[in-house]
Backbone as a chain_set.jsonl record, in Angstrom:
{"seq": "XXXXXXXXXXXXXXXXXXXXXXXXXXXXXXXXXXXXXXXXXXXXXXXXXXXXXXXXXXXXXXXXXXXXXXXXXXXXXXXXXXXXXXXXXXXXXXXXXXX", "coords": {"N": [[4.738, 42.573, -31.834], [2.971, 41.272, -33.434], [4.292, 38.884, -33.981], [4.245, 37.654, -31.441], [1.489, 37.287, -31.089], [0.941, 35.479, -33.18], [2.477, 33.312, -32.328], [1.161, 32.696, -29.948], [-1.306, 31.928, -31.007], [-0.578, 29.668, -32.437], [0.271, 28.022, -30.338], [-2.161, 27.739, -28.969], [-3.509, 26.277, -30.893], [-2.411, 23.722, -30.632], [-3.616, 22.825, -28.24], [-6.299, 22.978, -28.999], [-6.373, 20.938, -30.879], [-5.415, 18.676, -29.482], [-6.699, 18.332, -27.043], [-9.305, 17.377, -26.945], [-12.669, 15.972, -27.133], [-12.262, 13.215, -27.604], [-10.156, 12.615, -25.994], [-11.161, 13.061, -23.524], [-11.238, 15.779, -22.963], [-8.777, 16.474, -21.945], [-5.32, 17.373, -22.128], [-2.966, 16.026, -24.477], [0.185, 14.577, -23.658], [2.361, 14.871, -25.38], [3.188, 15.414, -28.848], [4.529, 13.925, -31.654], [6.198, 14.289, -34.767], [8.185, 13.092, -36.222], [10.38, 10.283, -35.845], [8.15, 8.826, -36.468], [4.797, 9.667, -36.862], [2.931, 10.415, -34.062], [0.835, 10.511, -31.132], [1.059, 11.103, -27.685], [-1.072, 9.753, -25.643], [-1.519, 10.548, -22.88], [-1.605, 12.298, -19.771], [-0.733, 14.854, -17.356], [-0.884, 16.467, -14.08], [0.488, 18.885, -14.435], [0.334, 19.287, -17.233], [-2.433, 19.566, -17.427], [-2.842, 21.891, -15.942], [-1.525, 23.77, -17.598], [-3.194, 23.572, -19.805], [-5.592, 24.703, -18.781], [-4.699, 27.334, -18.299], [-4.115, 28.003, -20.934], [-6.634, 27.95, -22.123], [-7.801, 30.153, -20.869], [-6.047, 32.146, -21.81], [-6.545, 31.934, -24.551], [-9.106, 32.94, -24.648], [-8.603, 35.57, -23.719], [-7.037, 36.538, -25.83], [-8.889, 36.524, -27.802], [-9.338, 34.317, -29.358], [-11.25, 32.437, -28.841], [-14.755, 32.381, -28.042], [-16.656, 33.811, -25.296], [-18.615, 32.012, -24.453], [-17.561, 29.622, -25.461], [-15.256, 29.502, -23.938], [-16.329, 29.09, -21.312], [-17.568, 26.631, -21.8], [-15.395, 24.904, -22.472], [-13.774, 25.087, -20.154], [-15.607, 24.091, -18.307], [-16.046, 21.421, -19.251], [-13.483, 20.369, -18.974], [-12.992, 20.66, -16.195], [-15.08, 19.062, -15.236], [-14.135, 16.552, -16.064], [-11.733, 16.434, -14.574], [-12.745, 16.329, -11.981], [-13.779, 13.764, -11.963], [-11.585, 12.124, -12.09], [-9.484, 9.536, -10.804], [-8.03, 9.767, -7.597], [-5.475, 10.305, -5.083], [-5.885, 10.63, -1.794], [-7.195, 13.023, -2.353], [-5.458, 14.237, -4.106], [-4.284, 14.67, -7.431], [-3.142, 12.013, -9.522], [0.153, 11.348, -10.875], [0.215, 10.697, -13.611], [-2.163, 10.125, -16.223], [-3.967, 8.021, -18.409], [-5.341, 9.265, -21.218], [-7.15, 8.16, -22.923], [-8.457, 6.048, -21.682], [-9.746, 6.747, -19.29]], "CA": [[3.499, 42.107, -31.236], [2.393, 40.332, -34.394], [4.963, 37.6, -33.766], [3.727, 37.082, -30.2], [0.116, 36.847, -31.337], [1.016, 34.268, -34.006], [2.987, 32.248, -31.472], [0.057, 32.333, -29.047], [-2.32, 31.207, -31.788], [-0.028, 28.345, -32.733], [0.22, 27.273, -29.082], [-3.564, 27.392, -28.73], [-3.87, 25.235, -31.865], [-2.055, 22.424, -30.047], [-4.658, 22.438, -27.282], [-7.534, 22.736, -29.77], [-6.262, 19.645, -31.554], [-5.033, 17.55, -28.636], [-7.433, 18.291, -25.764], [-10.694, 17.311, -27.409], [-13.54, 14.97, -26.53], [-11.732, 11.848, -27.687], [-9.234, 12.481, -24.868], [-11.887, 13.526, -22.336], [-10.93, 17.197, -22.777], [-7.489, 16.619, -21.28], [-4.296, 17.518, -23.162], [-1.954, 14.997, -24.7], [1.484, 14.973, -23.123], [3.187, 15.366, -26.486], [2.903, 14.987, -30.219], [5.757, 13.907, -32.445], [5.995, 14.13, -36.205], [9.245, 12.238, -36.754], [10.39, 9.556, -37.106], [6.799, 8.324, -36.721], [3.79, 10.583, -36.33], [2.113, 9.813, -33.008], [0.426, 11.341, -30.004], [1.119, 10.433, -26.382], [-2.391, 9.923, -25.024], [-1.406, 10.562, -21.422], [-1.499, 13.674, -19.296], [-0.299, 15.028, -15.97], [-1.422, 17.699, -13.497], [1.153, 20.028, -15.069], [-0.292, 19.471, -18.545], [-3.802, 20.048, -17.208], [-2.716, 23.292, -15.539], [-1.225, 24.575, -18.78], [-4.415, 23.62, -20.614], [-6.506, 25.697, -18.2], [-4.128, 28.654, -18.598], [-4.239, 28.231, -22.374], [-8.035, 28.287, -22.405], [-7.955, 31.545, -20.438], [-5.299, 32.985, -22.749], [-7.267, 31.929, -25.829], [-10.212, 33.899, -24.48], [-8.026, 36.916, -23.64], [-6.576, 36.922, -27.167], [-10.025, 36.55, -28.71], [-9.36, 33.13, -30.214], [-12.499, 31.735, -28.554], [-15.809, 33.224, -27.463], [-16.882, 33.626, -23.866], [-19.361, 30.762, -24.242], [-16.617, 28.52, -25.692], [-14.408, 29.489, -22.745], [-17.059, 28.409, -20.236], [-17.792, 25.245, -22.207], [-14.142, 24.151, -22.36], [-13.402, 25.016, -18.737], [-16.568, 23.187, -17.666], [-15.789, 20.033, -19.641], [-12.207, 19.957, -18.383], [-13.18, 20.521, -14.744], [-15.905, 17.86, -15.039], [-13.247, 15.395, -16.179], [-10.819, 16.442, -13.425], [-13.489, 15.886, -10.795], [-14.025, 12.32, -12.06], [-10.329, 11.382, -12.085], [-9.084, 8.857, -9.578], [-7.072, 10.583, -6.859], [-4.942, 9.763, -3.843], [-6.136, 11.585, -0.716], [-7.6, 14.283, -2.966], [-4.438, 14.739, -5.024], [-4.223, 14.01, -8.731], [-1.987, 11.16, -9.789], [1.147, 11.967, -11.743], [-0.115, 10.45, -15.016], [-3.437, 9.504, -16.583], [-4.179, 7.657, -19.806], [-6.494, 10.083, -21.618], [-8.087, 7.353, -23.712], [-9.155, 5.031, -20.892], [-10.063, 7.233, -17.946]], "C": [[2.815, 41.077, -32.14], [2.986, 38.931, -34.204], [4.401, 36.904, -32.526], [2.314, 36.54, -30.396], [0.094, 35.557, -32.163], [1.506, 33.072, -33.183], [1.905, 31.767, -30.507], [-1.005, 31.533, -29.788], [-1.856, 29.788, -32.099], [-0.056, 27.452, -31.483], [-1.206, 26.83, -28.787], [-4.016, 26.278, -29.675], [-3.529, 23.84, -31.348], [-3.171, 21.95, -29.123], [-6.003, 22.209, -27.968], [-7.53, 21.33, -30.356], [-6.122, 18.469, -30.59], [-5.659, 17.554, -27.241], [-8.928, 18.273, -26.063], [-11.446, 16.166, -26.715], [-12.988, 13.562, -26.551], [-10.722, 11.558, -26.579], [-9.832, 13.055, -23.589], [-11.549, 14.967, -21.962], [-9.705, 17.43, -21.903], [-6.403, 16.637, -22.352], [-3.377, 16.304, -23.264], [-0.627, 15.499, -24.137], [2.382, 15.519, -24.221], [2.711, 14.784, -27.799], [4.23, 15.001, -30.953], [5.413, 13.665, -33.902], [6.999, 13.158, -36.809], [9.891, 11.455, -35.624], [9.023, 8.981, -37.469], [5.822, 9.312, -36.105], [2.943, 9.858, -35.289], [1.874, 10.817, -31.879], [0.513, 10.511, -28.737], [-0.188, 10.723, -25.658], [-2.301, 9.689, -23.516], [-1.276, 12.026, -21.015], [-1.115, 13.679, -17.83], [-0.956, 16.28, -15.394], [-0.791, 18.958, -14.106], [0.529, 20.33, -16.422], [-1.694, 20.051, -18.405], [-3.783, 21.518, -16.805], [-2.423, 24.202, -16.716], [-2.416, 24.64, -19.73], [-5.358, 24.697, -20.087], [-6.003, 27.118, -18.449], [-4.268, 28.997, -20.078], [-5.665, 28.572, -22.773], [-8.294, 29.743, -22.027], [-7.248, 32.493, -21.403], [-5.992, 33.06, -24.106], [-8.446, 32.891, -25.773], [-9.679, 35.325, -24.468], [-7.568, 37.424, -25.006], [-7.709, 36.958, -28.191], [-10.086, 35.371, -29.66], [-10.635, 32.322, -30.02], [-13.494, 32.71, -27.928], [-15.916, 32.956, -25.96], [-17.64, 32.324, -23.605], [-18.469, 29.546, -24.488], [-15.667, 28.378, -24.507], [-15.086, 28.716, -21.617], [-17.283, 26.935, -20.546], [-16.533, 24.405, -22.001], [-13.689, 24.005, -20.909], [-14.316, 24.011, -18.027], [-16.293, 21.731, -17.98], [-14.495, 19.516, -19.014], [-12.346, 19.736, -16.882], [-14.054, 19.307, -14.426], [-15.044, 16.6, -15.094], [-12.319, 15.309, -14.974], [-11.521, 15.915, -12.18], [-13.713, 14.379, -10.782], [-12.749, 11.481, -11.986], [-10.09, 10.712, -10.736], [-7.977, 9.682, -8.918], [-6.564, 9.819, -5.645], [-5.049, 10.848, -2.785], [-6.427, 12.987, -1.272], [-6.63, 14.851, -3.98], [-4.475, 13.961, -6.337], [-2.993, 13.118, -8.806], [-1.044, 11.89, -10.741], [0.792, 11.827, -13.222], [-1.475, 9.785, -15.138], [-3.412, 9.168, -18.062], [-5.449, 8.375, -20.248], [-7.514, 9.318, -22.446], [-8.975, 6.479, -22.83], [-9.49, 5.488, -19.48], [-11.092, 6.344, -17.372]], "O": [[2.171, 40.141, -31.667], [2.273, 37.929, -34.26], [4.115, 35.707, -32.557], [1.989, 35.454, -29.916], [-0.685, 34.647, -31.875], [1.004, 31.958, -33.332], [1.757, 30.566, -30.281], [-1.544, 30.566, -29.249], [-2.633, 28.836, -32.033], [-0.371, 26.266, -31.571], [-1.438, 25.685, -28.4], [-4.822, 25.43, -29.292], [-4.268, 22.886, -31.594], [-3.616, 20.806, -29.214], [-6.765, 21.334, -27.556], [-8.539, 20.626, -30.334], [-6.65, 17.387, -30.849], [-5.187, 16.845, -26.352], [-9.703, 19.05, -25.506], [-10.913, 15.494, -25.832], [-13.216, 12.792, -25.618], [-10.459, 10.398, -26.261], [-9.11, 13.479, -22.688], [-11.572, 15.331, -20.786], [-9.601, 18.444, -21.212], [-6.55, 15.981, -23.383], [-3.06, 15.652, -22.268], [-0.354, 16.7, -24.142], [3.083, 16.511, -24.022], [1.951, 13.817, -27.853], [4.973, 15.979, -30.883], [4.473, 12.941, -34.23], [6.7, 12.479, -37.792], [9.937, 11.964, -34.504], [8.762, 8.682, -38.634], [5.997, 9.744, -34.966], [2.323, 8.834, -35.574], [2.592, 11.802, -31.709], [0.092, 9.355, -28.713], [-0.381, 11.815, -25.123], [-2.912, 8.775, -22.963], [-0.888, 12.877, -21.816], [-1.164, 12.653, -17.151], [-1.527, 17.074, -16.142], [-1.463, 19.976, -14.269], [0.229, 21.484, -16.73], [-2.092, 20.924, -19.176], [-4.61, 22.302, -17.271], [-3.0, 25.283, -16.827], [-2.624, 25.658, -20.39], [-5.865, 25.511, -20.858], [-6.79, 28.006, -18.774], [-4.512, 30.151, -20.432], [-5.882, 29.393, -23.664], [-8.932, 30.48, -22.779], [-7.8, 33.531, -21.769], [-6.025, 34.118, -24.736], [-8.741, 33.577, -26.752], [-10.236, 36.198, -25.132], [-7.698, 38.612, -25.302], [-7.502, 37.381, -29.328], [-10.805, 35.412, -30.658], [-11.059, 31.602, -30.924], [-13.109, 33.731, -27.359], [-15.341, 32.002, -25.437], [-17.341, 31.613, -22.646], [-18.604, 28.538, -23.795], [-15.315, 27.264, -24.118], [-14.497, 27.804, -21.037], [-17.197, 26.089, -19.656], [-16.596, 23.32, -21.423], [-13.27, 22.926, -20.489], [-13.85, 23.183, -17.244], [-16.303, 20.89, -17.081], [-14.422, 18.367, -18.578], [-11.867, 18.731, -16.356], [-13.797, 18.6, -13.452], [-15.202, 15.694, -14.276], [-12.136, 14.23, -14.41], [-10.945, 15.141, -11.416], [-13.824, 13.778, -9.713], [-12.82, 10.262, -11.835], [-10.442, 11.241, -9.682], [-7.101, 10.222, -9.594], [-7.148, 8.816, -5.234], [-4.374, 11.873, -2.874], [-5.967, 13.994, -0.733], [-6.937, 15.84, -4.646], [-4.672, 12.746, -6.347], [-1.946, 13.423, -8.234], [-1.398, 12.91, -11.331], [1.043, 12.743, -14.005], [-1.886, 8.998, -14.286], [-2.898, 9.938, -18.874], [-6.523, 8.117, -19.705], [-8.631, 9.795, -22.645], [-10.119, 6.199, -23.187], [-9.51, 4.67, -18.561], [-11.524, 6.552, -16.238]]}, "num_chains": 1, "name": "protein.A"}
């Protein structure tokens, strides 16, 4: 169980680091360390869905407080509501820097 908890914490750390205000509270598609350290500042509906699940899981595991949970969900949903859509559906990709 200790291993699972550590793995969950490490997964949550990705979202803490890469779904912050500078990216409009949307997750980066990926982060690479080699050969060059860089972050892909784009996201998709799938990435956004996993972010929302990760926020809920972070709360369930006690990594964040209830008020932080509501704050993060609120900021993410606010951004989602502002995204350009096609007939109500999210596009496949969004640049998280230039929404």
